[in-house]
Steps between C-alpha positions, in 0.01 A plus 500: 500500500669305227775256599722319253692180566658210311245260361481151640345182357204562723429816298458314169113493508484873573758581229306294246182680597680829420672389181211308349272796402791703369645219293164377367407855399804502273531879490811578705711189568668286238418165664285261302134576598421131465807379689314441829663500838810312386565745218438799728754383752757425229460856375494661846794298629763511232850362576676724757186677614393569859127542565331730751146549621331813624253468776243735644273410793641147494405439135746454211395757245813542286806314377826582335818345375855627470775344292811575303396631160791328328793279586870585496584857417131602521429341845529836680168605349186343645153440370179498709139423458192592699140382521222612735171346584211667314356636830835658585535704182525872569588451868879560475578135490699521173689809621591312821618192305706730269659682794582173667658357187717810450629470859542124480686538171754742663541260792578219260764714323319585175587829341193546275155364431359432160151407384540317174144489366247750632181490299433857383124479588596434870496874565439476877821301547696719256396809700603341831842400361562838336424673832758267663769618256481244223563616145373339183822408317345296222176430317421170331242575229192273507684246711196401714167360386250656736169313515295816433738761353675272256874536443637766730853614585708376787739726695844438649529704820818557702620664818829523680495409865 
């Protein structure tokens, strides 16, 4: 059973172990692949963000963040990010983190969620988000340099809460 809770400083090593392979691969996240632990945490903990971890069997196997997407008149729309440990892929961990973030966003008073930059080759995530009611509302042509596919599009995805 997957349980999700707010992250604590004691989770940092587990979060880094999850983020590191995804960031260093450079194929889905926009963090600098050579930024190391400090760069990863700067990316994963932007100003105003809250972090969560997902545990199964006492092990942290996923992490997420939730934050306002913009300030001022755009602060009612949130943004979220998710990352799972390689061994947890395909187990429902990302779907659980998504469901948690949607509920948490409502509790925090957000009215919508927006993903600003979804790499178009990340088809597994796009499928999960579309099944959760997200629409692609924009396409940024060749906005992401994928390490294998070259320049690929990035999507803007949105959903009312």
